[in-house]
Every structure is written in structure tokens, then in C-alpha cells.
KEDO-299421 format. One record per residue (C-alpha): residue in one letter; x, y, z. Coordinates in steps of 0.05 Angstrom, whole numbers, plus 5000, padded with zeros to 4 digits. Example, Ala and Ser with C-alpha at 12.3 -4.5 7.8 and 13.67 -1.06 7.14 Angstrom:
<recs>
A524649105156
S527349795143
</recs>
This chain:
<recs>
M472780521087
E473080661013
L469881280982
S463581210941
M463981370867
K459982000880
E465082230931
R470882050884
L467882450827
K466683060870
I473983060892
A476582930822
Y472483500792
A475183970845
I482383770832
R481583850757
E478584530764
K483984760811
D490184430781
T490384740713
Y496484950673
N497785570632
P497285430557
I503785380518
A504385980471
P503985790397
D510786120383
V513985650435
L510885040402
E513085280333
Q520285270357
Y519684510351
P516384400283
V513483730262
K511183480195
E504183310220
I500083170282
K494382680271
E488782560320
I486981820316
F481981390354
V484380690369
K479780120388
T481879810455
R478679320503
V476079920544
G473380320485
D476380800435
A482881130457
K484781820431
I491981880410
Y496182420377
L501282190325
F507082670314
T511482550253
P518282870239
N520383340183
D525783160132
I526382440155
T524381840113
A519581320141
P519580820172
Y520881210236
P522780950304
L516981080352
F516581350423
I509881260458
N508681770513
M503881700571
H502482360605
G502382490680
G497082790725
G496182300781
F491881850736
I486182350744
K488382960704
G488682990629
R493383190574
Y495783910570
G499684360524
R506084200562
D505283480539
E504983700466
L511184120477
F514983530506
C512883080447
R515083600397
K521783650431
I522782900427
V520882880353
N526083420337
A531683190383
V531182440368
G528482430297
C522881940313
A515281940311
V511582020376
I504781770398
D501782140457
I496181750490
D490282140518
Y488281560562
K481881500603
L482081820672
A480281590741
P475881570780
E471081500721
Y475680940697
M479480630754
F485280140749
P486579760704
Y482880170651
A488380660633
L493680110636
H489779650589
E488380240543
C495780420539
Y497779700528
D492779620472
V495180260438
V502380010439
K500179340411
W496079690358
A502080110336
Y506279480333
L501179110290
N499679700245
Y506779930235
E506379950159
G500480420156
L503580870209
G510280890175
I514080640236
D519180110250
K515879600295
N522579360319
R524280060346
I518680240394
A519980550462
V515080740517
G515381230574
G512081770614
H512382270670
S509582120739
A503181700730
G505281610658
G511781290680
A507880800723
L503380630664
A509580520621
A512480050673
G505879660675
V505679610599
V512679320598
L510978820652
M504778600613
A508678550547
N514278170580
E509277640600
S504777630539
K510377660486
E505278010440
F510278560424
S516878820451
V519779510463
V526979730461
C526880220519
Q522680440578
I522981130609
M520181280678
D520682000701
Y519182060777
P513981510774
P509381260830
L511080520833
D508380330901
L500980440908
F500479920963
S504380271019
D501080801059
P503681481034
A504681681106
T510381171110
K514081491052
K519282051053
N516482681084
I518483281042
P516283961071
G512784351015
S512783740969
A508583760906
I505583100930
P504683131006
H502182501039
E494982741042
K494882890967
A498182230950
K492881850988
I487282230953
Y490182090884
T491281350901
D484081290925
M481581610861
Y485481130817
I485380440849
R481380020897
I484679740959
E484279020935
D488179180871
R494079540903
T498378920911
N497978780836
P504978880808
L501879210747
A499679770794
S505479710843
P511479470803
V515879460865
L511878840884
A513878470820
S517877830824
Q524877760796
E521877280744
Q517177830720
L522878310713
K527777860675
G528378010602
Q525778720605
P528579250558
P533579780581
A530580280629
L531781010646
I529181210714
I529381940735
T527882160806
A527882810845
D530382840917
Q524883330937
D519582820917
S516082330964
L516181820906
C523781830900
D525281210941
E520380740908
A522880900838
E529980790860
K527980140893
Y525079910826
A531480110791
E535379650840
M530379090828
L531279140753
I538879140759
K538578510802
A534178190748
G539578320697
V536278920663
E540579490637
V538680100679
T540680830679
A538181190740
K539481890766
R536982270826
F536483020813
F538083390877
N534284030895
N528783850845
T521483710857
H516283240828
S514383420756
F520583850745
T521883560676
I514983670646
N514084330683
R520784580657
T523584770724
G530284640759
D534784170720
Y529483980668
E534184090610
E539083570636
A533283090648
E530783200577
K537783070550
M537882410588
I531282200557
V533582390488
H540182020497
A536581400522
L531981390462
I537381510411
K541780970441
A536080470443
F533980610371
R541180570347
D542879940385
S536679590360
K538279700286
N545579900285
C543980530247
D545281280251
I539681690282
G539382350319
N545082730352
L547182460419
P547483050467
</recs>
């Protein structure tokens, strides 16, 4: 039996109040300077979306663009750690970054956030001149829930042909919302134990929507996967979501998609964005994937490959 909206909201408020993150000190952010951060509201089919546009110093427009979708189990918002990550990408890659502060569940359940993110990417593609970006060098990605949203955006774009992206990055994403979390890998002390995974899934998506490949990309057909852009998929072995992300990597490879995938041993869910364990190596992989995609798409020099 599904929870009522009142019950969902009560649980979500409790999670948001409990699961907070220490703010990033200004001096840490200033280690990664950017030319400007603009707060912009973009009209989408589900209302105005708030985005943050980061532009690089000492680089001439048009810039390549990375569009980031933050994590948080679809129910927690954007934090200082997300700004730090975006600043790092701007400096390491030499691109602009859009960070989407998408609508949260359960107030806005699937497919709201997905449609919002898709519409923001389409908006950036159509308004490239005013934004000073190269519409032919747009990449998307995210951590955790954000990685799932990025996968969904690429699936939608692959079908609609309204725009294309040159790279997709999925960092420990939940890509199977249909399977009962209790059937997934049991990791003692995991950041996402089965009970927590079930709660987050119930907050985000109704039962009847969980077989939709846009919510559970592991249920996509080979036809839906063909023609997708190169993908980077990062997993952590101490994460109950590890297997489904690796399964998706295998599915993409079978569909002819260029895939780079790595499992980080002795690392937990959210290690990259939380800057724990082997996060520096994971960040380097993300930077490398973006630089390669931007270079390959225009045969030009950009960034410094780590």
C-alpha cells in the first residue's frame, strides 16, 4: 500500500532536517575561482527551474558546457559541496557549468525533476548564443540521483532528437527503481541500507511508474540505447547500487556505446561529492571524460588531461 502525500511529506521533512551537510568554507571555494556565477530561472513544462551558471576565467567564449544534476535521493536539495564540485570542473576542464536546482520529491514526484532537467538542457542548447556556449559541446552528468536524471535525459534526447550531448557521466547512480531494494547487494553499514533505499524510492516515484526506463534505465531496450553518447560510469563496491550501474554499463556496451566504467573498491556511496576515499581519482576520471569528449567533438585543444 502506497503512502499518502501527507505521510510522504512528513518523512521527507524529517530526512531533510536530519541529513544536512556542513557548509563549505569560503576560502575553500575561492581556491577554484570562476569569472561569474549567475542565478537564472528557466521556464520549463513544470514551472520555472532555478539554475546556476558558472563561467571560466581567462577563456574566450563560446565555452563547452557541462550540465550538473545534484544528488540527494531525489528529495534533498543543492548544497555547498555541489558548488565546490562545479567550481572544480570549471577550473580543471575550462568549460562553463550549469548546476540545476531541480524540484524535489515528494512535492514533485517522477517525472517532474526529469522533465525539468531535460527542458533546461534543451533551453541551453537553443539559447547557446546568449549563454556564450558551444551547443555542439554539451555534456550532462550527476552524482547519485543526479546520475539517474542524466541517464534519463539522454534516453529522452536520444528518442526526441531535439538536441544531442557529447558525454554522459553517472557517478554511483540508482538505475533500477523497480526491483525491491531488499533483493540488492547487502552492505553492512552502507550509506543506503535497504530500508533507506525503499523510503527514498517511495518518496520519488509511484509503483506504476517504476518500470518506465526513464526512471529505471536498466529496463531500457537495446534500441533505446543505440546511438547514445560516450558514457562514464563510476561505482563503489560498498554501495548497494553498484550492481545496477554496472549492469547498465554492460547494456550500453552491447548497444555499441563507448563506455568507461570503474568500480572503486573500499569506497562508499557519495564518496566523490563528499570528498572521501578515492574521490580525487574519481574527479580526475570525470575531468578526463569531459576534456576528451569536448576535444573529440571539435578537434580542438582544451584543458589539461590529468
